[in-house]
N, C-alpha and C positions, 0 to 999 in steps of 0.2 A: 404119337399115334392121334389121328384124328376124331374123333366120335360127333357125327351130328346126329339131330332127329327128322323125320318125316311128320311134319305137320300139318300133310296135307289130307290125311286119312281123318283128321279131327275136324274139318270145318263143314263136311255135309248136315246139313239140317235134316236130310229126311235120309229115312235108311231104313231095313227090315226087323233093327233089333228096335226095342222098346225103350222109351225117355229114360223110365227109371230100373232099377234092377232089385228091389225089394227093400226093406226098412233096417234100420239101423237096428244093432243087437242091444240088450239092455248095459253092458260094459261101456258101448259107446253112448248109450244114452247119456249116462251119467257122468263121463269125460264130457261131452260136450259141457254140460250143466256146470260140472266143475271149473273148467277152464274156459267158461265162457262168464260164470256170473263172480266167480274169486276173484279174480282182476276187477272186475266191475264195481265190486265191494270195495277192494284197496283204493280203487279210483275217487270213490266218494269219500274214504276215509282221510284219503290223502289232503285233503282239504284243510280240516281241523287240525292234523298233525303238524302240515309243511308251516303253519301259523306258530305254533310255538314251539315243538322240537323235532329230533329226528330226520331233518335233511341236512347235507352237509355237500360242501362243493365237489369229494369225489361221489357222492352220491349223483350229483347233476352231471357230469363229467363221464360217469358209467351209466347213466341212462340215456344221454343223448348218443353213446357210443354203439350201446345195445338197439337204440332204436332204429338209427341208420343202417347197423350190419341187418339187421333181421327185415327191416323196411324194404332196402333197396333188393336184398333178397326176395321178397315179394313181387316188387315193383318189374325190377331188370330180371329176374329168372323167372319167377311162376308165370308172371304176365304177358312180357314182351318178348320172353323167349321159348318155354316151352308151353305155351300156350296160342301166340300167335305166328312166333317163326320168326321176329322182325331181325335176327341174326343167328348165324352160326357160329358154336362156341368147342373148342377145343376140350380134352376129355375133362382135364383138371378143372377147369371154370363150369364145365357142366355140371359137375359135381360139386362144387364148393357152393355154387348159386342154390343147389337144391337142397342142401344143408343150409345154408343162410336163410332159406325160404322157410323151413320147414321150423326154423327155431323162434318165425313169429306166431308158432300156434296159432294157425288158421286151415289147419289139417294138412294130412301129408300131399305131396305134388300132384299125386294123380286124382286124387280126389278133388282138389282146388281146381286143377283144370279142366277135368271133365266136367266140374260145376259152369266155371267161366265158360267154356266153348258154348255149352246148353245156352246159358246167358244170352250170348252174341248170336245163335242159332234162330232163336226166340225173340231177341229182345223186344221189351213194352209190350208182347203180347203174350198169349195161352202157352205155359209152356216155360216161358222163363220164372227161373227160380226167386227171382228176388227184384221182382218190376216193381214199383210203386204206383202204377195206375193199373192194377188188376181189377181193382173193387169199385171202380169209375171214379168219377170228376167231382162228386158234391163234397163239402167240406169236412163230414166227416170218412168219406171214403178215401179222401186225402189224408187225414191224419191215420185212417187203419192202414193205408198203402203206404206211408213213410214208415211205421213202424216195421209193417212185413217186410220193408226193401232194406230198412237198416238192420237188422238182427234179430226180427221175429221168424225168417226167412229158415233161419238157422236150426230152430226148434222145431222144425216140419222134418219129420225121421225118415221120409224117403232118400231114398239112396240113389243119385244119379249114375246111369249106365255106362260104367267105364269102357266096356269093351264098344259101346258106340261111339263116345264122344271123348277117348284117350288111349285107344289101341296104340298107339305108336309110343306111348309111355309105356306102357304094358310090355312091350316088347324089348325095352331097353332095359338091360340086368342092371346098370347102374343105377338106374331111377327106381328101380324096383326095390332094391337093394337098402336106399338111404329111405322109402316109402314104409319097409319094414323096421326101421331103425327110428320111425316117428317119437314112439313113447320116450326113448333115451334123449333123443334132442331136445323132446320137451322139458325133460329135467334138467336137461344142459343150460336150458335160456335161463333158467332161475337160479340152478346150484352158480352155474361160475360168474353172474354179478357179486355174488355174496362171494365166494371166494376169494375174489379179486378185491372186493371192498374191506375183508379181513386182512389181506397180507396188504394192501396201501397204508391202511390204518393202524396194523399189529394189534386188531381188539376184535373182540367177538360180536360187541355195539356195530361196529364198522362191517362187520359181515351181515348184519340183523338188519339195519338199514340200508345197504345194497340190496340186499333179496327184497325187501319193502319197494324200493323206489325203481330201481333198476331193472328188478323182475317181475311182480304184480303191476305195479303204476305201469311199466312202459309197455307193458304187455296190451294191456286198458286203452291207453290210449292209442295206441298201433293199430289196434282192434277197430276204435271206431273212428279214425282217419279214415282206412279201407273202407268200412260201411259206409260212410258219409260220401264214397264215391258210387255207390250202389243207389241211394237215397236221395242226397241232395243233389246232386248233378244228374240226375234222371227228371229231376222237378223245376231246379232255378237256375238261372244262367242264361249266357248268349249261346245261339246256334250259326255262327257265320259259314260253315261247311253243311252239307246234304248228306241226313242220313236218314234210314226208314224208320228212326225211332225218336224218344225223346231227349237224347246224352244232350249236355249241355256243358258249355267250359264253365266254371265256378272259380273266380281267382282268390278269393280269400284263404283255398285249400292247397292252391301250388305249391308251396313250400313244405308244409307237414306233409303232403303226399308224395313229394318227389315229382312232381310233373303230372301226377295220375287226374287231376282235377283238370287238365284242359281234355275233357270226355268225349266232345262235340267232334274234334278233328279225329279221335282215336275210332271213335264208331264210325262215322266215315271213312276211314281208311285203315282199319284194324290192325294190318302189319307194318305200318310205319313204326320205326323206330324212336322217333322223336316225336312227342304228343304236343308239346309247345311250340308250336313254328313259327310264331310272328313274332316281331321284335317286342321286348321284354317281356316274355311269357317264360318265365322260369321252368327250367326243366332238369330237374339236377341226375335225375333218372338216366337220359339222354346223353348227359355231358360226361356222367362215369361211361357209358357203352362207348361213345367217342374215345374215352382215353383208354378203357382196353383194347380197342380195336388200334389204338398206336401202338401199344404193347404187343401186338399181335396173338393174344387170347382170343379174340373171335375177331369174325369177319363174314363177308357178305353183307352188310347190313344194309338193310333196307331204309336208308335216310329218304327224307322227302323232296321231290325235286320241284321246280317250277308247272312241271307237266301234270306230276300227280297233284299238285294243290289247285293248279288251274282246272283242272277235269271236276273234281269235287264241287270246286267254288262256283265255275259256270253252271252246275246241276242246280244249285242253289237259288241261283237267279230267274 
């Protein structure tokens, strides 16, 4: 059985529904602060801890594994599939991508997609939830804008209207079911590394260190890599393709972001499955989509073509 999503419903900028649908509840506000600030505190503590004790090769291996699993769940699943419809996926793959993305602790799939479609609808203009250019171009305005785009916007407790920006996901029973399990999947993303660390080392201390490194520190690093696409990649870098905003390619982030930092191409051609389209532009998300296509798990992939690239390049000139 094949299940596909109708992404066209979330692409319109204008509509009768408002941009936001109210504000977060007190419980949601507390959860946001806990799951943003606690991993961040762990990331800060990681520096002195790594220097003296508490980091093993088991921790490194588990951290890398879960970083890739959950990070690609965001870049391939949340972003290129659910938000932009860069390909179609069979039901099992669709559910797996939603679960993996949820374990990145960046909000449930419907919320993430609604926020990101809103970003594209109003990119670097009023209405964009995380543009670094909303406060002006003076040095202080850019500092304020960078903070807002990177993580400050997360503490704005207004909620993007999911009926306006993600009605297709709300109509998908599988995604709604995964969406409701976000709390459990968040718990799992911290406990699973601890369990594996304990079993591999056969010790409680192995479970504790894996919980810290492959749990909290890994989540914090992935958070800041993702947020850097919102902040850095809308401020610094090259813009070889035309887009209506300031999205730029920033090559130093290409590997850590799984190809997401080729951001200028993405904003010039949002539905393209590959963001790094030029020679030497590493895009591990696209490579994995290519592999999934070979196995038959995804299909109708929107790969870049010379015609598509010529169109946005010619306009840039």
